[in-house]
N, C-alpha and C positions, 0 to 999 in steps of 0.2 A: 333412533325414532324412539325408542320405549324407555327409555335411559329411566325415567324419573319414576317410571310402574312400579320397581324393586320387585316383586316375587309373585306379582298378579296371577302368576302361573300355579303359585300354589291355592288360591283361593278356590278354583277351580274343584280342587282335591277338597280343601276342607268346607267348601257345600255338599259335595257328594259324601264326606262323612256324615255331617251334618243330616243330612237326608234320611241315614241310615239311624240315627240317634234314637227315636222313640221307640223302633225295633230294639235295639241295643236294651234301653233302661228296659222294657217290657222282659227281655232274656234274663237281665241281672236281677230283674224282682223276681220274678220264678224262682230264679238259682238263690236267692238270699231267703226264699221259703225253707229251703231246706239244709239253710247253714244254722247253725245253733251256737249259741254262747250263754256261761253259766257263770252264774256268780254269787258267793256268801256273804250273810252277814257277818260285823266283824267279830260275834261272838261264835260265828260256826252252825249255831241254830236252824238257822232257815236258806236253802238254797234254792235262785229259782234260775229256771232255764229260758232262752227265747230264740226265736228265730229270729235271720239278721235282717227282718223287717219289724222287732220290735214285738211280734206275740210273744204273750206268754204262753210256754208248751207246758213246763211241769214245775211244780212248786212243793219241795219235802223240808219236812219242817219236824228236827229231831230236840229232842229236850225235854225241860221241863218251863220253861217260860212258859208266862202268862200275862194278860192283861196288856198294860202300855209297854211291856217290855217285848213281848213276842210283837207288839206292833211295830216297833220301833225296828227290830229285826227282819221283817219282813216289808217294811218300807227301805230300809238299808240295803236289802239283798235287791228289790225289785230296781232299787235306781241304779245298784250297782249294773246288773246287767240290760237295763236299760241302754247307760251309757255304754258298754259293750257292744251292744248290737249297733249303735249308731256310729263305733268307729269302724265296727265291719264293716257297713257298709260306706262309710264313706272312703276306705282302703279300697273295696270294691268300684268305686266310680273311679278314683282315680286311676282304678290300671285299668278300666275300659277305655276312660279319655286317653290314657297313656297308648294304649295297644292301637287305637282310632289314628290316633297320630294330631289329636285335636290339641291346638294351641289355643285356649279358652283362656283368654285374662280376668283374674278373679276366681278361677274355679276354685283355689286355694283355699282362699277367704270364705267362700259359699262352705264349703265343706269343714269346714274350721269353726264356725258359725253354726253347723248343723251338728256337729259335737260338742258344743257348746266349750269348745277350746278356747282360748287367747292370743 
């Protein structure tokens, strides 16, 4: 009688999981605040550390760069740390979605877009 409905039973479990999603996202955000990523400029003069939600936690500058060279090193390190923080966050979301057994069409595309990937 219900042959054409396929995996309708899975819809109920998916709806239940989706109802938990806001709480899970809040927990994930809190956890990401305690995660840390670091990146250095290409020359190694500047090191930037960020938490998992992209807040700069620490900047270390070593060496004798000044002016535009120092500015470029700071930009490079900050951009690299920001990219690492985005990647960490996207991986945590992928794991959370997988752990919740949610099949969210397009989630990989959204996360790839979030991290600036192609």
